[in-house]
VMD Tcl script that draws the C-alpha trace (Angstrom):
set ca {
  {-71.85 42.01 -21.07}
  {-68.22 41.61 -22.07}
  {-67.01 38.26 -23.45}
  {-63.42 37.02 -23.35}
  {-61.96 35.34 -26.44}
  {-58.64 33.57 -26.19}
  {-55.96 32.94 -28.78}
  {-52.19 33.09 -28.98}
  {-50.59 36.32 -27.86}
  {-47.79 36.85 -30.38}
  {-46.89 40.50 -29.80}
  {-47.14 41.91 -26.28}
  {-48.88 45.11 -25.28}
  {-52.32 46.44 -24.39}
  {-54.76 48.29 -26.65}
  {-58.47 49.07 -26.86}
  {-60.72 50.57 -29.48}
  {-63.49 49.98 -31.96}
  {-63.22 47.05 -34.36}
  {-62.75 47.53 -38.07}
  {-62.85 44.41 -40.19}
  {-60.91 43.60 -43.33}
  {-63.04 43.31 -46.43}
  {-63.41 39.76 -47.70}
  {-61.86 38.42 -50.92}
  {-63.47 39.36 -54.25}
  {-66.26 36.99 -55.20}
  {-66.11 35.20 -58.53}
  {-68.97 35.88 -60.96}
  {-70.85 32.99 -62.47}
  {-68.80 31.12 -65.11}
  {-69.23 32.60 -68.58}
  {-68.72 31.27 -72.08}
  {-65.22 31.97 -73.38}
  {-65.25 33.23 -76.96}
  {-61.65 34.51 -77.15}
  {-59.23 32.33 -75.18}
  {-56.21 34.44 -76.12}
  {-57.85 37.58 -74.74}
  {-58.79 35.79 -71.50}
  {-55.25 34.48 -71.15}
  {-53.79 37.95 -71.69}
  {-56.17 39.37 -69.08}
  {-55.22 36.72 -66.51}
  {-51.46 36.92 -67.07}
  {-51.48 40.72 -67.11}
  {-53.27 40.68 -63.75}
  {-50.62 38.35 -62.28}
  {-47.78 40.43 -63.69}
  {-49.34 43.61 -62.31}
  {-49.68 41.92 -58.93}
  {-46.02 40.86 -59.03}
  {-44.97 44.39 -59.92}
  {-47.05 45.96 -57.15}
  {-45.62 43.57 -54.55}
  {-42.08 44.27 -55.77}
  {-42.70 48.03 -55.42}
  {-44.01 47.51 -51.88}
  {-40.89 45.46 -51.10}
  {-38.66 48.35 -52.18}
  {-40.51 50.66 -49.76}
  {-40.58 48.11 -46.91}
  {-39.37 49.51 -43.58}
  {-37.22 46.50 -42.60}
  {-35.47 43.43 -43.96}
  {-38.13 40.97 -42.74}
  {-40.89 42.78 -44.62}
  {-38.75 43.26 -47.73}
  {-37.86 39.56 -47.93}
  {-41.46 38.45 -47.42}
  {-42.83 40.75 -50.12}
  {-40.06 39.93 -52.58}
  {-40.83 36.23 -52.18}
  {-44.52 36.93 -52.77}
  {-43.68 38.87 -55.92}
  {-41.67 35.93 -57.25}
  {-44.62 33.58 -56.66}
  {-46.98 35.86 -58.64}
  {-44.48 35.90 -61.51}
  {-43.68 32.17 -61.37}
  {-43.78 30.49 -64.82}
  {-45.35 27.37 -63.31}
  {-48.30 29.39 -62.01}
  {-48.66 31.10 -65.40}
  {-48.65 27.71 -67.15}
  {-51.42 26.50 -64.86}
  {-53.47 29.59 -65.74}
  {-52.99 28.92 -69.44}
  {-54.07 25.30 -69.02}
  {-57.21 26.45 -67.24}
  {-58.05 29.06 -69.89}
  {-57.52 26.53 -72.71}
  {-59.95 24.19 -70.94}
  {-62.68 26.84 -71.22}
  {-62.32 28.93 -68.06}
  {-62.52 32.73 -68.21}
  {-59.66 34.83 -66.81}
  {-60.99 35.23 -63.24}
  {-61.88 31.55 -62.86}
  {-58.57 30.50 -64.43}
  {-56.56 32.52 -61.90}
  {-58.67 31.14 -59.06}
  {-58.28 27.53 -60.23}
  {-54.53 27.82 -60.83}
  {-53.90 29.39 -57.43}
  {-56.04 26.73 -55.72}
  {-54.03 23.99 -57.45}
  {-50.69 25.43 -56.38}
  {-52.01 26.14 -52.87}
  {-52.81 22.44 -52.40}
  {-49.32 21.53 -53.58}
  {-47.70 23.96 -51.16}
  {-49.70 22.64 -48.19}
  {-48.81 19.06 -49.13}
  {-45.11 19.94 -49.28}
  {-45.16 21.29 -45.71}
  {-42.50 23.42 -44.01}
  {-41.55 26.66 -45.70}
  {-43.71 25.82 -48.73}
  {-46.83 25.51 -46.55}
  {-46.03 28.97 -45.16}
  {-46.43 30.33 -48.70}
  {-50.06 29.10 -49.00}
  {-51.38 32.26 -47.33}
  {-49.22 34.34 -49.68}
  {-50.84 32.59 -52.64}
  {-54.31 33.42 -51.29}
  {-53.33 37.10 -51.31}
  {-51.97 36.84 -54.85}
  {-55.21 35.18 -55.94}
  {-57.33 37.94 -54.39}
  {-55.26 40.72 -55.92}
  {-55.15 39.17 -59.39}
  {-58.87 38.29 -59.45}
  {-59.72 41.83 -58.36}
  {-57.52 43.19 -61.15}
  {-59.22 40.98 -63.75}
  {-62.69 42.03 -62.57}
  {-61.79 45.71 -62.20}
  {-62.57 45.66 -58.47}
  {-60.66 47.36 -55.65}
  {-58.14 45.08 -53.95}
  {-59.21 44.13 -50.42}
  {-57.01 45.96 -47.95}
  {-56.73 47.63 -44.58}
  {-59.75 49.90 -43.93}
  {-59.38 53.63 -43.29}
  {-62.30 54.71 -41.05}
  {-60.69 58.02 -40.08}
  {-60.06 57.08 -36.43}
  {-57.77 54.65 -34.55}
  {-59.11 51.09 -34.56}
  {-58.45 47.43 -33.74}
  {-58.04 45.49 -36.98}
  {-59.84 42.13 -37.04}
  {-59.50 39.66 -39.90}
  {-59.57 35.98 -40.77}
  {-55.89 36.39 -41.58}
  {-53.63 39.13 -42.90}
  {-51.33 39.00 -45.90}
  {-47.78 40.37 -45.74}
  {-48.75 43.14 -48.16}
  {-51.53 44.20 -45.80}
  {-49.41 43.98 -42.66}
  {-46.18 45.52 -43.88}
  {-47.41 49.11 -44.17}
  {-49.75 49.22 -41.19}
  {-49.67 52.61 -39.52}
  {-49.31 52.19 -35.72}
  {-50.88 55.64 -35.40}
  {-54.14 54.26 -36.80}
  {-54.04 50.52 -36.10}
  {-54.08 49.92 -32.35}
  {-53.86 46.12 -32.38}
  {-54.34 43.04 -34.57}
  {-56.68 40.10 -33.99}
  {-56.96 37.20 -36.45}
  {-58.96 33.98 -36.48}
  {-56.12 32.08 -38.18}
  {-52.34 32.20 -37.97}
  {-49.73 31.01 -35.54}
  {-46.80 32.31 -33.49}
  {-44.47 32.26 -36.49}
  {-46.94 33.54 -39.11}
  {-46.16 36.67 -41.11}
  {-48.82 38.52 -39.10}
  {-46.96 37.66 -35.89}
  {-43.51 38.53 -37.25}
  {-44.54 41.87 -38.69}
  {-46.73 42.84 -35.71}
  {-43.75 42.37 -33.41}
  {-41.54 44.38 -35.75}
  {-44.01 47.28 -35.52}
  {-44.68 46.99 -31.81}
  {-48.40 46.29 -32.32}
  {-50.24 44.12 -29.77}
  {-51.49 41.04 -31.60}
  {-53.53 37.91 -30.90}
  {-53.75 35.17 -33.56}
  {-55.57 31.82 -33.74}
  {-58.38 33.56 -31.85}
  {-61.51 31.46 -32.14}
  {-64.62 33.62 -32.45}
  {-62.78 36.60 -33.95}
  {-64.76 36.22 -37.18}
  {-67.96 36.85 -35.21}
  {-66.89 40.21 -33.73}
  {-69.13 42.84 -35.30}
  {-67.84 45.99 -36.96}
  {-67.66 48.90 -34.50}
  {-67.61 46.73 -31.35}
  {-65.46 48.07 -28.51}
  {-62.72 45.56 -27.59}
  {-59.51 45.40 -25.58}
  {-56.52 43.32 -26.69}
  {-53.85 41.85 -24.39}
  {-51.05 40.69 -26.69}
  {-49.13 39.09 -23.85}
  {-51.88 36.87 -22.47}
  {-53.63 36.32 -25.80}
  {-56.97 37.67 -24.57}
  {-59.57 39.78 -26.39}
  {-62.37 41.33 -24.32}
  {-65.38 41.93 -26.57}
  {-68.11 44.48 -25.79}
  {-66.29 46.37 -23.05}
  {-67.81 49.81 -23.63}
  {-66.21 53.11 -24.57}
  {-65.35 54.16 -21.01}
  {-63.44 50.94 -20.27}
  {-61.68 51.21 -23.63}
  {-60.49 54.71 -22.75}
  {-59.11 53.44 -19.43}
  {-57.22 50.62 -21.15}
  {-55.78 53.01 -23.74}
  {-54.70 55.42 -21.02}
  {-52.90 52.60 -19.23}
  {-51.33 51.44 -22.47}
  {-50.07 54.96 -23.27}
  {-48.52 55.26 -19.81}
  {-46.79 51.89 -20.30}
  {-45.40 52.98 -23.67}
  {-44.10 56.27 -22.29}
  {-42.42 54.53 -19.39}
  {-40.84 51.88 -21.61}
  {-39.75 54.52 -24.11}
  {-37.39 55.96 -21.51}
  {-35.99 52.55 -20.61}
  {-32.43 52.04 -21.89}
  {-29.32 50.27 -20.76}
  {-28.30 46.66 -20.23}
  {-30.72 43.93 -19.25}
  {-30.63 43.01 -15.58}
  {-32.86 41.46 -12.95}
  {-33.78 43.52 -9.89}
  {-30.83 42.00 -7.99}
  {-28.40 42.90 -10.81}
  {-28.09 39.52 -12.53}
  {-27.03 40.37 -16.14}
  {-29.04 39.18 -19.14}
  {-27.93 40.45 -22.54}
  {-30.80 41.92 -24.60}
  {-29.92 41.58 -28.26}
  {-31.42 42.31 -31.69}
  {-32.64 40.08 -34.49}
  {-31.72 41.69 -37.83}
  {-31.47 40.91 -41.54}
  {-29.09 43.69 -42.63}
  {-27.34 46.85 -41.45}
  {-30.51 48.80 -42.37}
  {-32.27 47.22 -39.37}
  {-29.79 48.97 -37.06}
  {-31.00 52.39 -38.18}
  {-34.49 53.30 -36.91}
  {-36.80 54.99 -39.45}
  {-36.05 58.70 -39.78}
  {-32.54 58.43 -38.34}
  {-29.27 58.78 -40.20}
  {-27.10 55.64 -40.24}
  {-25.17 55.34 -36.98}
  {-21.51 56.20 -36.85}
  {-19.08 53.35 -36.37}
  {-19.57 51.86 -32.91}
  {-22.55 54.12 -32.11}
  {-25.83 52.43 -31.12}
  {-28.51 53.04 -33.75}
  {-31.28 51.18 -31.91}
  {-31.90 49.96 -28.40}
  {-30.02 46.76 -27.58}
  {-26.66 45.45 -26.40}
  {-25.68 43.98 -29.74}
  {-26.98 41.64 -32.43}
  {-28.02 38.18 -31.29}
  {-29.18 36.96 -34.69}
  {-27.91 38.30 -38.01}
  {-29.94 36.38 -40.60}
  {-27.51 36.32 -43.52}
  {-29.99 34.49 -45.77}
  {-31.69 37.79 -46.60}
  {-28.66 38.49 -48.80}
  {-29.31 35.23 -50.68}
  {-33.09 34.86 -50.88}
  {-34.81 35.09 -54.28}
  {-31.47 35.49 -56.08}
  {-30.83 33.76 -59.39}
  {-27.10 33.90 -58.71}
  {-25.17 33.54 -55.48}
  {-23.94 36.86 -54.04}
  {-20.20 37.10 -54.66}
  {-17.40 37.22 -52.11}
  {-16.94 41.00 -52.30}
  {-20.69 41.67 -51.97}
  {-20.84 39.45 -48.91}
  {-17.79 41.10 -47.32}
  {-19.39 44.54 -47.74}
  {-22.74 43.42 -46.27}
  {-21.17 41.78 -43.23}
  {-18.75 44.66 -42.61}
  {-21.67 47.14 -42.64}
  {-23.36 45.20 -39.83}
  {-20.14 44.84 -37.82}
  {-19.59 48.62 -37.96}
  {-23.16 49.53 -37.01}
  {-23.87 46.99 -34.28}
  {-24.33 48.33 -30.73}
  {-21.25 47.50 -28.69}
  {-19.72 45.78 -31.69}
  {-21.30 42.46 -30.65}
  {-22.73 40.44 -33.56}
  {-23.86 36.82 -33.70}
  {-23.86 35.78 -37.37}
  {-25.97 32.84 -38.51}
  {-24.61 31.26 -41.67}
  {-26.97 30.63 -44.56}
  {-30.23 29.16 -43.26}
  {-31.64 27.96 -46.53}
  {-32.05 24.91 -48.67}
  {-35.00 23.02 -50.06}
  {-37.36 24.53 -47.48}
  {-36.24 28.04 -48.48}
  {-35.62 27.59 -52.21}
  {-32.54 29.26 -53.63}
  {-32.38 28.71 -57.40}
  {-28.59 28.95 -57.60}
  {-28.17 26.01 -55.19}
  {-29.69 23.60 -57.69}
  {-30.97 21.29 -54.97}
  {-33.25 18.38 -55.84}
  {-36.94 18.47 -54.98}
  {-37.80 16.60 -51.78}
  {-40.90 14.82 -50.53}
  {-40.63 16.43 -47.09}
  {-38.56 19.62 -47.31}
  {-38.85 20.44 -43.60}
  {-36.91 17.24 -42.88}
  {-34.50 17.56 -45.77}
  {-31.43 19.43 -46.94}
  {-31.62 22.77 -45.16}
  {-29.37 24.96 -43.03}
  {-25.93 23.46 -42.42}
  {-26.98 20.36 -44.36}
  {-26.66 22.33 -47.61}
  {-22.88 22.12 -47.16}
  {-23.11 18.36 -47.68}
  {-23.93 18.93 -51.35}
  {-22.61 22.47 -51.91}
  {-19.68 22.89 -49.46}
  {-18.23 25.80 -51.42}
  {-21.23 28.02 -50.55}
  {-20.42 27.81 -46.83}
  {-16.69 28.15 -47.50}
  {-17.16 31.43 -49.40}
  {-19.45 32.75 -46.68}
  {-16.99 31.92 -43.90}
  {-14.17 33.50 -45.93}
  {-16.26 36.67 -46.35}
  {-17.19 36.84 -42.65}
  {-13.52 36.46 -41.69}
  {-12.43 39.18 -44.12}
  {-15.16 41.56 -42.92}
  {-13.98 40.96 -39.36}
  {-10.39 41.80 -40.33}
  {-11.46 44.97 -42.13}
  {-13.51 46.25 -39.20}
  {-11.58 44.86 -36.25}
  {-14.73 43.06 -35.08}
  {-14.82 39.67 -33.38}
  {-18.10 38.18 -34.63}
  {-19.67 35.14 -33.07}
  {-20.59 32.75 -35.90}
  {-23.12 29.92 -35.66}
  {-24.57 27.32 -37.99}
  {-28.30 26.54 -38.32}
  {-29.84 23.04 -38.14}
  {-26.90 21.44 -36.34}
  {-28.03 17.98 -35.29}
  {-25.00 15.89 -34.26}
  {-21.71 16.40 -32.46}
  {-19.90 15.46 -35.66}
  {-21.61 18.28 -37.56}
  {-20.73 20.72 -34.79}
  {-17.07 19.65 -34.79}
  {-16.79 19.93 -38.58}
  {-18.33 23.40 -38.65}
  {-16.15 24.58 -35.76}
  {-13.05 23.34 -37.52}
  {-13.90 25.11 -40.76}
  {-14.69 28.39 -38.98}
  {-11.63 28.37 -36.72}
  {-9.35 27.58 -39.64}
  {-10.31 31.02 -40.96}
  {-9.51 32.79 -37.70}
  {-13.07 32.97 -36.39}
  {-12.72 32.73 -32.61}
  {-16.29 32.41 -31.29}
  {-18.09 29.47 -32.92}
  {-21.52 28.14 -31.99}
  {-24.66 26.45 -33.22}
  {-28.39 26.94 -33.36}
  {-30.42 24.45 -31.32}
  {-33.47 23.84 -33.50}
  {-34.00 20.07 -33.31}
  {-34.52 17.95 -30.20}
  {-31.44 15.84 -31.00}
  {-29.22 18.89 -30.51}
  {-30.97 19.88 -27.27}
  {-30.64 16.37 -25.86}
  {-26.88 16.37 -26.55}
  {-26.22 20.01 -25.72}
  {-23.45 19.17 -23.28}
  {-21.60 17.18 -25.92}
  {-22.06 19.93 -28.51}
  {-20.49 22.41 -26.11}
  {-17.32 20.32 -25.96}
  {-16.82 21.39 -29.60}
  {-18.44 24.84 -29.51}
  {-18.22 28.12 -27.59}
  {-21.95 28.91 -27.32}
  {-25.48 27.78 -28.22}
  {-28.46 29.81 -29.44}
  {-31.91 28.26 -29.17}
  {-34.30 28.91 -32.07}
  {-37.66 28.34 -30.39}
  {-39.72 28.54 -33.59}
  {-38.12 25.52 -35.26}
  {-37.46 23.71 -31.98}
  {-41.22 23.86 -31.30}
  {-42.03 22.64 -34.80}
  {-39.77 19.61 -34.57}
  {-40.53 18.82 -30.93}
  {-44.29 18.74 -31.44}
  {-44.30 17.47 -35.05}
  {-46.49 20.47 -35.86}
  {-46.12 22.61 -38.97}
  {-45.36 26.21 -38.07}
  {-48.20 27.50 -40.27}
  {-50.92 24.98 -39.41}
  {-53.60 27.18 -37.82}
  {-55.47 24.27 -36.25}
  {-52.31 23.18 -34.41}
  {-51.13 26.62 -33.32}
  {-51.57 25.71 -29.64}
  {-48.81 23.09 -29.99}
  {-46.39 25.83 -31.01}
  {-47.13 27.95 -27.94}
  {-43.68 28.70 -26.44}
  {-45.15 28.14 -22.96}
  {-45.44 24.40 -23.69}
  {-43.63 22.56 -20.89}
  {-41.85 20.12 -23.22}
  {-40.21 23.01 -25.08}
  {-39.27 24.73 -21.82}
  {-37.71 21.48 -20.59}
  {-35.46 21.29 -23.65}
  {-34.43 24.91 -23.11}
  {-33.70 24.12 -19.46}
  {-31.51 21.18 -20.47}
  {-29.52 23.36 -22.89}
  {-29.08 26.08 -20.26}
  {-27.93 23.54 -17.68}
  {-25.35 22.21 -20.14}
  {-24.13 25.77 -20.71}
  {-23.80 26.41 -16.98}
  {-21.88 23.15 -16.51}
  {-19.50 24.09 -19.34}
  {-19.24 27.75 -18.34}
  {-20.48 28.78 -21.80}
  {-23.38 31.08 -22.81}
  {-26.73 29.77 -24.02}
  {-29.18 32.29 -25.51}
  {-32.66 32.27 -27.02}
  {-33.13 34.00 -30.35}
  {-36.64 32.80 -31.22}
  {-39.45 35.32 -30.94}
  {-40.42 33.72 -27.63}
  {-37.68 35.91 -26.20}
  {-39.86 38.99 -26.83}
  {-42.61 37.86 -24.41}
  {-41.89 39.96 -21.27}
  {-43.33 37.41 -18.84}
  {-41.84 34.38 -20.59}
  {-38.49 36.17 -20.54}
  {-38.47 35.83 -16.75}
  {-39.06 32.08 -17.15}
  {-36.22 31.73 -19.66}
  {-33.82 33.58 -17.37}
  {-34.98 31.36 -14.51}
  {-34.14 28.32 -16.63}
  {-30.58 29.63 -16.97}
  {-30.61 31.39 -20.34}
  {-27.91 34.09 -20.53}
  {-29.18 36.26 -23.42}
  {-32.43 37.06 -25.22}
  {-32.54 38.22 -28.84}
  {-35.62 39.74 -30.49}
  {-36.98 42.44 -32.79}
  {-36.11 45.94 -31.54}
  {-39.63 46.96 -30.38}
  {-39.70 44.07 -27.90}
  {-36.61 45.06 -25.92}
  {-38.01 47.84 -23.63}
  {-40.84 45.67 -22.27}
  {-38.53 42.71 -21.69}
  {-35.96 44.94 -19.98}
  {-38.65 46.33 -17.68}
  {-40.03 42.89 -16.87}
  {-36.62 41.55 -15.91}
  {-35.87 44.64 -13.82}
  {-39.04 43.97 -11.80}
  {-38.01 40.39 -10.91}
  {-35.14 39.05 -8.86}
  {-33.20 36.04 -10.14}
  {-34.88 33.93 -7.47}
  {-38.32 35.09 -8.66}
  {-37.34 34.19 -12.22}
  {-36.33 30.71 -11.01}
  {-39.67 30.34 -9.23}
  {-41.48 31.38 -12.43}
  {-39.48 28.74 -14.31}
  {-40.44 26.11 -11.75}
  {-44.14 27.00 -12.04}
  {-44.04 26.97 -15.85}
  {-42.30 23.59 -16.00}
  {-44.80 22.13 -13.52}
  {-47.79 23.04 -15.71}
  {-48.95 20.73 -18.50}
  {-51.07 23.47 -20.10}
  {-49.61 26.70 -21.56}
  {-52.64 28.75 -20.52}
  {-52.41 27.50 -16.96}
  {-48.67 28.24 -16.96}
  {-49.36 31.87 -17.85}
  {-51.99 32.17 -15.13}
  {-49.64 30.66 -12.54}
  {-47.15 33.47 -13.04}
  {-48.17 36.90 -11.85}
  {-46.14 39.82 -13.28}
  {-44.19 41.73 -10.64}
  {-45.08 45.39 -10.11}
}
mol new
graphics top color blue
foreach p $ca { graphics top sphere $p radius 0.5 }
foreach p [lrange $ca 0 end-1] q [lrange $ca 1 end] { graphics top cylinder $p $q radius 0.2 }
display resetview
């Protein structure tokens, strides 16, 4: 008899197939007597360097900017002098190479979790580095994605970026993990590849190899033990859905023609060219979407020892302005700081980085970094004839919004806005819009700060569910402020890629939705099947529910 497991649906879609499980981490042998500490140290450090090199090579071959940035960061961790020093300390205390790597990684993992925020997100990366380096020391194969010779549903405790980045959608039908959250690397990369995915799924570790399952990435449900015939029916339905959505193009609209811009989240111009296509000509759409709703400029800065210069920035921004569909680009200025370490910033260590100097706050101590970036954006706009919309991350007060707007407009930037990522900004949205031209809601961080729940804390993943009524209420308040001011308010968090939740967001008054490219067809289709009044009714039902699961059940997709 089939059993239903429930988790968080983080990448929509249906799939069914037999389960293949990830192999577990390499087991440590019993401790052995160290007779040559120098040889053990060389073995351990060589394994870490080889791991760093392999991850760097994977980053170079990564299919998109998200994957490249994640793998590059992982490579830097494996090559970090502090980690190497910890390994040496362990070896000198009598540990052999494998145990020294394990002990050093465990020590740094505890430190990352204690730091919280972005650092806590790196704990899972360190687990992967540990497994790869220990396997290298012991001469064992590195645990990785299985290759059974037929399509399968991949089930794991969790997935590392290196495992997820090169998944073949032709073989992997869907992802199910016991751990993880809506903003985990598994979630981000699954959405980028259009793979249905359910994370934080209790009981996933107990699903036996070869079991037939179906996965609903929208509702977060995994049906276990369904039988081959039912699996074939689900796959047939899923294939029909994909074919239908593959022909869906054009602007986003409800069934009664209410416009909703469907925009792209990107990290560079490369994300505007689908794999296998030549770069688009100026003004020609390279991927589906009505423009760029979130250009994450920090990918140009991350893991750099020196700040990218003015000319390099101008070239990078101009490339995006030329390639963007419809010429519409919303640029987010550098979203970095102590929670996303940039060595060239020279920022002090902080006890709680998630609540520290990050985003726009960096300009308090390094104002010239923002000044150069705004100068480069303005010059790229002049060179291309574009009119970019430019917004700052982590805006909290009206004073910050006014200062940023003044600095941007002084350079000729016409459309100036802010990210809404903290409750303080949402609560004063109307006042922010007296200084700004638009708002863009980042649901990932807004959830984190609203619920005081770390984005990577697996045990608290339910608090980060974007269907939480408190989060939806803040979005509704921002949208109402936008309507009162006659100014647009969009959502650029990955919640925008949930086809059913998209109807709720539109019903709340949101004017645009920005997401990874694979999410757009399903969202477009969902909106086209609902009238604006139906979207408003969905919003009312979602706000009335105190439980995210009940909110989902209360809303029936239109057909």
